C-alpha positions as CSV (number, residue, x, y, z in Angstrom):
1,M,15.9,6.6,29.5
2,L,13.3,4.4,27.9
3,T,15.2,1.8,26.5
4,G,18.9,1.9,28.2
5,D,20.2,2.0,24.7
6,V,23.6,3.4,23.9
7,G,23.4,5.9,20.8
8,P,22.4,9.3,19.7
9,F,19.7,11.0,21.1
10,S,16.4,11.9,19.3
11,K,14.4,15.5,19.0
12,S,11.4,14.0,21.3
13,H,8.7,16.1,21.6
14,I,6.6,15.7,24.7
15,I,3.3,16.8,23.6
16,P,2.8,15.0,20.0
17,K,3.0,17.5,17.6
18,S,-0.5,16.3,16.1
19,F,-1.9,18.1,19.7
20,M,0.4,21.5,19.0
21,K,-1.1,22.8,15.3
22,R,-1.0,26.3,15.1
23,A,-4.0,28.8,13.5
24,T,-1.0,30.8,11.8
25,K,2.8,30.6,11.2
26,S,3.6,32.5,14.1
27,P,5.9,31.2,16.7
28,F,4.5,30.2,19.8
29,K,4.3,32.3,23.0
30,E,5.8,31.0,26.1
31,W,5.5,32.8,29.4
32,D,6.6,30.7,32.9
33,G,3.8,33.5,34.9
34,E,7.0,35.6,36.2
35,T,9.6,36.6,33.6
36,R,9.7,38.2,30.1
37,P,8.0,35.8,28.0
38,K,9.7,34.5,25.0
39,R,9.1,32.7,21.6
40,S,8.8,29.0,20.8
41,Q,9.1,28.1,17.4
42,T,8.4,24.3,17.7
43,G,6.6,23.5,21.1
44,W,7.8,21.5,23.6
45,Y,11.0,19.3,22.8
46,D,13.7,17.6,24.5
47,Y,17.0,16.3,23.3
48,G,18.1,14.4,26.0
49,I,15.3,11.4,26.8
50,L,15.0,9.2,24.1
51,G,17.1,7.6,21.7
52,R,15.7,6.4,18.1
53,S,14.2,3.1,19.5
54,G,12.7,4.7,22.4
55,E,11.5,7.6,20.2
56,A,9.7,4.8,17.8
57,M,8.0,3.2,20.6
58,I,6.5,6.2,21.8
59,A,5.6,7.3,18.1
60,K,3.2,4.2,17.7
61,F,1.6,5.5,21.1
62,D,0.6,8.9,20.0
63,D,-0.2,7.7,16.4
64,V,-3.4,5.8,17.9
65,A,-3.9,9.4,19.7
66,A,-3.8,11.0,17.1
67,S,-6.1,8.6,15.1
68,C,-8.5,8.8,18.0
69,F,-9.1,12.5,18.4
70,V,-7.4,14.3,15.4
71,D,-8.9,12.0,12.6
72,N,-12.0,12.1,14.4
73,G,-12.0,15.8,14.8
74,F,-12.2,16.7,18.5
75,T,-9.2,19.1,18.3
76,Y,-9.1,22.6,17.4
77,S,-7.0,22.0,14.3
78,K,-10.0,20.3,12.8
79,R,-13.1,22.8,14.0
80,R,-11.5,26.0,12.8
81,D,-13.3,27.7,10.2
82,P,-10.7,27.9,7.7
83,L,-11.9,31.2,6.7
84,K,-11.7,32.9,10.1
85,L,-9.6,30.6,11.9
86,D,-10.4,32.5,15.2
87,L,-13.8,30.9,14.9
88,L,-14.6,27.7,16.2
89,R,-17.6,25.3,13.7
90,D,-18.7,22.1,15.8
91,N,-21.5,20.6,17.1
92,F,-19.8,19.5,20.8
93,I,-22.6,19.7,23.4
94,D,-21.3,20.5,26.9
95,G,-22.8,17.7,29.0
96,Y,-23.0,15.2,26.4
97,V,-20.4,11.9,26.2
98,Y,-19.2,11.2,23.0
99,E,-18.5,7.4,22.0
100,I,-15.0,6.4,19.7
101,S,-15.4,3.0,18.5
102,R,-12.7,0.4,17.4
103,V,-10.3,2.2,19.4
104,D,-7.0,0.0,21.0
105,T,-7.8,1.3,24.4
106,Q,-4.9,-0.6,25.6
107,S,-2.4,1.6,23.3
108,L,-4.3,4.8,24.0
109,H,-3.9,4.1,27.8
110,L,-0.2,3.6,27.0
111,F,-0.1,7.2,25.1
112,A,-1.6,8.8,28.3
113,I,1.0,6.9,30.8
114,S,3.8,7.8,28.1
115,L,2.7,11.6,28.6
116,L,3.2,11.4,32.2
117,W,6.7,9.4,32.1
118,R,7.9,12.5,29.5
119,S,6.5,15.2,31.3
120,A,8.1,13.5,34.5
121,V,11.9,12.8,32.5
122,T,12.3,15.8,31.0
123,S,14.2,18.8,32.3
124,L,12.2,21.2,30.6
125,S,11.1,24.1,33.0
126,G,7.3,24.3,31.9
127,F,7.2,20.5,33.4
128,E,9.0,20.8,36.5
129,H,5.9,20.8,38.6
130,I,5.2,17.1,37.1
131,T,7.0,14.5,39.2
132,V,6.5,10.9,39.9
133,R,8.2,8.7,42.6
134,A,11.1,6.8,41.4
135,R,9.6,3.4,42.2
136,R,6.3,4.6,40.3
137,L,8.3,5.8,37.0
138,E,9.9,2.8,36.8
139,E,6.4,1.1,36.6
140,L,5.5,3.5,34.1
141,R,8.8,2.9,31.8
142,Q,8.0,-1.2,31.9
143,M,4.5,-0.9,31.0
144,L,5.5,1.0,28.2
145,L,8.4,-1.1,27.1
146,G,5.3,-3.9,28.0
147,T,7.7,-5.8,29.9
148,E,5.0,-5.5,32.9
149,P,1.0,-5.3,32.5
150,L,-1.0,-2.7,32.4
151,S,-4.7,-3.1,33.4
152,V,-7.6,-0.3,33.5
153,G,-6.7,0.3,37.0
154,D,-3.3,0.7,36.8
155,F,-2.0,4.8,36.5
156,P,-6.0,4.8,35.7
157,A,-6.7,8.1,32.5
158,Y,-9.3,9.4,30.8
159,F,-10.3,12.3,28.2
160,I,-12.6,15.1,28.2
161,V,-13.4,17.3,25.2
162,F,-13.7,21.1,25.4
163,D,-17.1,22.3,23.5
164,G,-16.8,25.0,20.9
165,A,-17.9,28.0,23.1
166,R,-13.9,29.5,22.4
167,E,-10.6,27.9,21.9
168,L,-8.3,27.9,25.0
169,I,-4.9,28.4,24.7
170,K,-2.2,25.6,25.0
171,M,-0.8,24.8,28.8
172,A,1.3,23.1,30.0
173,P,0.5,19.9,32.0
174,S,-0.6,20.9,35.7
175,K,-1.4,19.1,38.9
176,I,-5.6,19.8,40.1
177,K,-5.6,20.5,43.6
178,G,-7.8,17.9,45.3
179,H,-8.4,15.8,42.4
180,P,-5.5,12.7,42.1
181,F,-4.7,13.3,38.3
182,I,-2.8,15.6,36.3
183,R,-3.9,17.4,33.1
184,F,-2.5,17.2,29.8
185,F,-3.8,19.7,26.9
186,L,-4.2,18.3,23.6
187,D,-5.3,21.0,21.6
188,G,-8.8,20.9,22.8
189,V,-9.2,17.4,24.2
190,V,-7.7,17.0,27.9
191,C,-5.8,13.8,29.1
192,Y,-6.2,13.3,32.8
193,V,-3.6,10.8,34.4
194,S,-3.3,9.7,37.6
195,P,0.7,9.9,39.0
196,T,-0.3,6.6,41.6
197,R,-0.8,3.2,40.3
198,R,-4.3,3.1,42.0
199,V,-6.7,5.9,42.6
200,K,-8.8,5.7,45.7
201,T,-10.6,8.8,45.2
202,G,-12.2,11.0,42.5
203,L,-13.8,7.5,40.9
204,A,-17.0,9.4,39.8
205,F,-14.6,9.6,36.8
206,E,-14.3,5.8,36.7
207,Q,-16.7,4.8,34.4
208,F,-14.4,7.1,31.6
209,Y,-11.3,5.3,32.2
210,V,-9.6,4.0,28.9
211,G,-9.8,0.2,28.6
212,S,-13.3,0.0,30.8
213,D,-14.9,-1.0,27.5
214,P,-12.2,-2.5,25.3
215,G,-12.5,-0.9,21.8
216,L,-14.7,1.6,23.1
217,L,-13.9,5.2,24.4
218,R,-16.3,7.6,26.3
219,V,-15.3,11.4,26.3
220,P,-17.7,13.5,28.0
221,C,-18.1,16.9,26.2
222,V,-17.5,20.3,29.5
223,S,-17.9,24.0,28.9
224,S,-15.0,26.2,27.8
225,A,-16.9,29.1,29.1
226,S,-17.0,28.1,32.4
227,S,-13.9,26.0,32.8
228,D,-10.9,26.6,35.2
229,H,-8.8,26.3,32.0
230,L,-10.8,30.0,30.7
231,S,-10.5,31.7,34.0
232,F,-6.5,31.0,34.8
233,M,-6.1,31.8,30.6
234,T,-8.2,35.5,31.0
235,K,-6.2,35.6,35.1
236,S,-2.8,35.1,33.3
237,S,-3.3,37.3,30.5
238,N,-4.3,40.2,32.3
239,N,-1.3,40.2,34.4
240,L,0.9,39.4,31.1
241,V,-0.2,43.0,29.5
242,N,-0.2,44.7,33.0
243,T,3.0,43.5,33.7
244,F,4.9,43.9,30.0
245,G,2.5,45.4,27.9
246,N,2.2,43.4,24.5
247,P,5.5,41.4,25.0
248,F,5.1,40.4,21.3
249,P,4.5,43.6,19.1
250,D,4.7,42.9,15.1
251,R,7.7,43.6,13.6
């Protein structure tokens, strides 16, 4: 679906595996908020969107993101106490803006765009709410292929990091009411991408757009304890237990 090549499909991750690492070896527990939860051994993969060449293109952008966030210790997998996996050990401060230098911001922007493109074209149920107009989807595809130029203001993207007050669960991407961005949860890091080419509102975040300062990424830290993510997680967890009891008993 990216290159138009003819050939076998690859097992393509929607959210890169470097951002889906678990604290334990138990399977993921996936719940859509309505039906009975199910186990997922590998996270979100689609076997019908990319072939070998397309997967290789996307993998290059994923590697840049992993180098930026995983290697620099921003993800939960790097912040857990090795002796107590439910405890985060980091010094991230709510309200502080962290800077990561020597970043390939063009490729990182393309990584963000690839998350949007992957989520819009996949048929996986966890991503059914992520929609992009056909014209814009084609523009995203051409940008990923390198046949259409990409500027900072095109489908702008920015990142934030949660502080270490609490580790928040992995969630499928979601739209934000009143905010022209879609959130992608990346193991303690959140990527915000606009599904429209030009953003007219929400410009308070413009200073953090990827590519605003070539080679430098500015990442604000926000509180996990007061986040929408935590309140949604708490409400969903309570609903889950009230409806199904313990849906994953040990056995």
